[in-house]
N, C-alpha and C positions, 0 to 999 in steps of 0.2 A: 402497393409501393416499392418503390426502390429508398431505401434510408442510409445516411450515412451516419455511420457511429464513431465521433471523434473520443480518443483516452479510449480506445474498446478495450485496450489491456489496463484499465482504473478499476478500482473499487465498482462503479457502478457501472460503467461499459461493459466491463465481462459478464454482468449478472443480467443485463437487459438482452442481450445478443439471441440466448433462447427464448425470451419471451417474445419476440417481434418476427422470428422464423417461425415460432407456434400458430402466430396470426397472419402466415404467409406473406411476409413483407419479404424484398429482397434485402439482403444487409449489405454493406461496404461497410469493412473496418478501417479505420485509418489510425496507424501507430507511428511512432518516431521511429520504431526499430522493430522489424517482423520478427526477429529472433526471439525479442521478448512477449508474445503473443501466443500461449498455448492454450488450444481450445480442443475438447474432445472430439476425436476422428469425427463421429457422425458431425459434428457440428463444423468443424472446418471444412471439408467436402460442401458443404452449403451455401459460405461467405465469400465475399471477394476478400482479399486484402490487399491496401494500399498505403505506403509510407511516406509519411511528409511529415513538417515539422512548421507548425504555425508561426514561429518566432524567426523562420526562415521560408518568407516568400519563395523565394525560387524554387523551392521542393512543391509547392503545390499544384504544379501542372501533372504529379502522379496521381491525381484525385480525379474524379469524372464528373462531367457536366450533365448526366443524364438524371442525375436523383431526383424526388420527388420532396423529401423531407432529409433534416440533419440534427441530430443530436450535438450539442455541444457542452462534452463534459471534460473541458480540460481548465485546470487550477494549477496556479504555481504558488498556492500559501505558503509551501514548507521549503521549496527550493529557495530562499532568502528571508533574513528577518525584514530587511530595508527594501529591497527591489523589487519584491514580487509584484507591487500595485502595477509597475511601469511593466511589466512581464505579463502578466495578463490583459493589461490595455492593449499594448501589440498585438498579441495574440488574437485579440479579438478584432482587432480592425482587420488585420491580414484574413482573419475568417470571412467577415463580413463580405472584402473584395473580394475572396473567392466565390461564396454563397452568390452574390448577384452576378456572377457569372455564369450560373447556371440555373436549370429549368425547375428549381427548386420554389416551395410554397410555404414551407413552415421551418422556423429555428426551433428547436425546442432546448431548452437551457436550463440545467438544475441549479439554481442560486441558494444565498443563506436566509433565515426568515429578517426581517427587519423593523422595528417600531416606533424609534426616532431619528431622525438621517443625522441630528446634532450631537449623537450620543454613538454614533457605530463607530465599532472600532475599525482598524485597518485593514484586517480581512474582511470584516465586511460592507466597507467602504469601497473596498477593490470589487467586491462582488456585484455593489450595486452600481459603481462604474461600467461593468462589462455587459449588466443590463441594458446603459443607456446607450451603448456603443450598439449593440445589437438591436434595439429597440428603433433606432435609426437608420437601419437596413431597409430596404426596399422591398425585403423579403418579410413575411409575417410572424412576426415572436410568439412563443409561449413559453412564459417563466414561470417555474414552479419555486418555491420559496421554501425549504425544509431547515427543522433546527437538527436538533442531537438526531442522528440515524443510529437505530438501534439493530444489530445484526452480527452474526458470527465475522469477524474479520475487520468491522470497521474500527475506525481509529477509536471512538469514542467511546464504543462498548468497550474494547480492549483495556482502554485506560480505565474505565472504572473496576471491570472485572482484575485487573489488576492491584487497583487500588483497595478495594473491598477483600481479596484473597489473601494478600500479604499483609494488611494491618489491622489486627483487633481492633486497637484503637487509635485513632486518626485527629491528629493536630492538622486544622486546616484553615483556610484563609477564607475573609469574609465572602470571597466570590461562590461558596458554594450554600449561600441563602439567592443566589439569583435564580429568575424562574426563565423556564424552558418548556419546549413542548415538543417532548420526544416523538420518534415515527418510527414505526418497522420499517426495515430497508424491503420488505416484502411490499407493504404497500406504496411508499416511495417509486418503486418497481412497477405497482400498478397503475399509479397517476400519470408515470411515463409514457409508458405504453401505451394506456387508454386515449392521451390526448393526443397523439399522430391522427395526422389528417383531420382533426377533428374542428370544423371552421370555426364551432362555437366559441374555441378557446383561442382565436385567431386575434392578435392585436393583444392579449391580457398577458397578466400575471396574477399569480393564484398564491396563496399562502398553505403548507400542506402540514400538517401534524396529527399526532395520536391522540386520543380523547380526552387527555390528562393535561393539565399543568401543573409540571412539578420543579422542586428546588433541584439544585445539583446534589443537596443533602438527601431529601427524601429519593432522589434515583438512585443513591449508593445504598440507603437503606431498604428499599424495597428490593434493589439486588442480592442484599444480605440475607433477606428474609427468603426469598425464593430457593436461593443456594442454602440457607438453614443454619446460617452464620450469625451468631450475637457479635453487633460492632458497635463500638462508642465513636461519637465526632464530637469531638473537641474543637470550636471556633474561636480562634484569637484575630484580634485586629491590627496586630503588627506586622502581617506578611505582607511585603512590598510585591509586585508582579514580578518582580526578577526572581525573590525568593521563592516565589510560588513555581517560577517558571524552573528552576532548580529542582525544587521540590517534586515535582511532576517525572522531570527528567530521570533523577536520578531511584524513582521509587516503582516509575511504569518502565515499558519499553518505547516509547517515545523518542525521538530527536527532542534536539533544544530548540530547533528552530520550528517544529511541530509546535513543541510545548509553550513557547513566546505568544505563537501567533493564537494560539489556543487558548491563552492563559487572558489576551487580551480582547477575546470576544467572549471571554465567560463572564467578565465583569457588566454586561449590559443585559437587560430580561428580553428574550424575544418570544412572547406568544404570538400567535396566529390572529389574523384578522377574519372575522366572518365570511365566508364565501361559501357558495353553493358547487361547489366543483366535485366534492365528496359525493354529492345526491345527484348531479349530474351525468357523471361518469360509473355511477352506481359502486361505490367502494366504501367498505364499514370498517375503516383501521382499527387495530387491536391493539389493547392496551399495552402498559408499557411491560407490566410482568407477565404478558402473554408473548410480547416480543423478546424478553429475554429466556422464557422457557424454548421459544421456536429456534434460538439461535445455539443454545445448548445442545437440541438435538441435532443441530447441522454437526456442531463438535465433537460430540461422542459418535455419531455415524462415519467420522471422518469423511463430509461432503461439505468443506468449506469451500466454495465455488473460487472467493477472492478474499483478498486479505490486503488492509493496508501495507503492510509490513513487507510485502513484494512489491511493492510502486517504490520509486527511489524516491518518494518523499522521505523513507526510512534510513537513508544514507548519505553518505558524504562523497559517491564517486560520481564519475560522469553518467549520464543517461544513456551512453551506446553500449550495449554490449560487444558489438563489434569492435571496438577501440580495443579490447584484452584478449578477444578472441585469439590470436596470433602471441605466443608465448614468445618474448624475447630469447635469443641465443647468446646475445654478445654484451658484456658490461653489465654481467649476470652473476650473483652467485646460486648455486644449487646444492638441494639434499637429495640425493637420486639412492632410491632401495629399488633391487627385484627380490621378488622371494617367490620361490618356488611354491606352486598350490598341490597340496596331497590328497583334495579332496574334490569335491564338487564346485566346477568354476561358476554354476548356476549360483551357487549358495555364497560364494566369494562376492559377486556382483550384487546379491541381494545386501550384503553387509555395507558394501559401497554406498548404495542407495538409503542406507539406513543412517546414514550419519547425522552429527548433530544433534539439534533438542533435546528431548528427554533419554532419547538412547546412547546421546555422548560421542566420546570419540574412540574407543575401545580402548585407550591409555590415557592413563594420569588426569583424568578427569577434573581432577581438583587444580592440575595447575591450569588446565582449561579455562574452569572458573575464576582463576584468580588472572590469569590474561585479560577475562572479558572483563573484569570488575577493573583495572589498570586502566581498560581501552576507555571506559563509561567515566572515570575519575577525570579523562584527560579530554573530554569531550568527546570522544568515539558512540559507537553502538553497541558494545560491549556484545555479551552473548542473549541479552533478554528477548530479540528478535525469534528463536528456536527455528521452526519450519511449518510453514501450515498442513501440510499432510506428511504424519510418520512414514509414509511407502513409498508416496512419487516425489519426483522431483524433476522440474521442469526448467529452459533458460529463463532466466528472468528472476527466479525465485530468491528472496531471503533463507540463507542458511547459517544460523547464529551471526559471526562478524564475517562471514562469507556470502557474496553474493554468485549464485549457476550462474556460469557463464556458457557451457556446454555439458549436457545429459542425455548420453547418446546410447543406449540398452542395446543399439541391434551392434553396433561398432566396439561396445564395453569401452566407454570414457566417459570420465566426470572431470570438470575445469571449475575449478572454485578463483574467482578474485578479492582478494581481502578488502573489507570494507572498513578496517580499523585504522587507529591512526597509525600512521606508518612514517618514517624518515625515507619512503620508498615506496612501490609497488610490488604486491609480492602474489603468485598465483600456486595454488594446490593441485595438482592432476594427478589423476587414479586411470591406468589401465590396465586391461588384461589381455596378455599375447601370449602363446604361444606356452599354454600353461603356468603363467607368469603374471603375477601382480606386480605392475611397474606405479610407483608411487614417485613422484617429483614435486617438491617445494623449489620455487624459484622467487628470487628476491633480486629487482632492480633497486639498487641504493641512490638516494639525491646526496650527494655530496659526500663529505667528510664522517656528519652525524649517522647519514647512513649505513655506510662501511663501520663503522666501532658499532653501531647497532646491531649489525648480521654477526660480526665477532663474539660481540657479549652474548647472544644466543646460542651460538654454536654448540656448545656442552648438552644444554635443553634440549635441543633439535636432535644431537646423538641419540638419546635415549629415547624421547619421545616419538620420533617418526620412525625410528627402527622397531621397537616395540609394536608400536601401531600401526605398521605395514606387516607384522607377522602375523597378529592378531585378525586383520582382517583378510589376511590368506588363507587362515587356518583354524577360525571359531566357526564352530557349526551351529 
């Protein structure tokens, strides 16, 4: 079959592509910005990439008409606290208009677990609304409803990981006693791939989950057990949803918008209704503890395929990398450094590609941490996102409080765009030319406050950027 995968650079989309190819399907990857989609060369040469935005119907003419099925994996939960429901509904309607103009016979949608319609959070109401829009299509739908997805790089897993690893004693809100049915990401992918073209699933909705029903408290304690940690959880009845959101935001690396929507969802029990889909498809879901163990196998081997942190739900910037590829030259302030490379240029390139995350920034890491803490305190992303892979960087990746815009090893250029809270826009660029490291920080101020900000940090930039450039160029 020829299958369209929307949201192909998302957490699930990026992982299902290899499975579909292994099952001998033709795959068309639909993304808003093709510069953000990185696939291994062996995969990239086997897929077709189409650029379209379902919130901009005029772009849908870029999509093929000869598809047999489509995965609808688009969610806007974290783009806004208030209007994501409208965005998701508009996107779904435009998708239906498109899919009905093709020869497709099936729409596959990954939704969220729903128990009682009267108690749904805004997040789940939005997913349910999208289900209804897709179900009204002339094309048969298959809806899979999942709860907490456990896997390396998933938002839920990373939040639990942050809480348990960082806090020996947790003061938690009442929602930690909410029941859910977590499922390993490998099992989600198996369900998604095996329903493709399966006519027994046409026109149906199925709940998918792991073998256990657990509270969030039990999930955190079982995580601690797997990791060999002793943890105490103290529940208090007075933590409001707003306080809970701030708690998640400051303790974990989630964005505030995502924290708000997650907390609203965590107040409602979500448990699978009985169905025979696992039996029909021959899937035996693994336990929660086993899902954690497998996630850490990926992490320890540096083979995390996708992470929620690399999606734009973790940032406050525009969703198009192309908006920032051209660094402005007029109306900007710059800090420009050129340093002679005394040793191997390849080693300098490796130093550039290792920036951020646990390896830091080669100079004044404590000041970088302080800047990250200040950014977090004023509602920014801070440094907690780190990086997905310690050795590889690709366009679209999150890198501490930067977004990777260009990562071109062949031409020896790395360009980062700042996603911290700033009274303006900032870029940080590294190039290697003629045996020199060229490092340029560019800042485009917004108004008088932006100019004041630049001049106030110039003394820090002088020492930090100068030392950083010298160490990158000459540290073996």
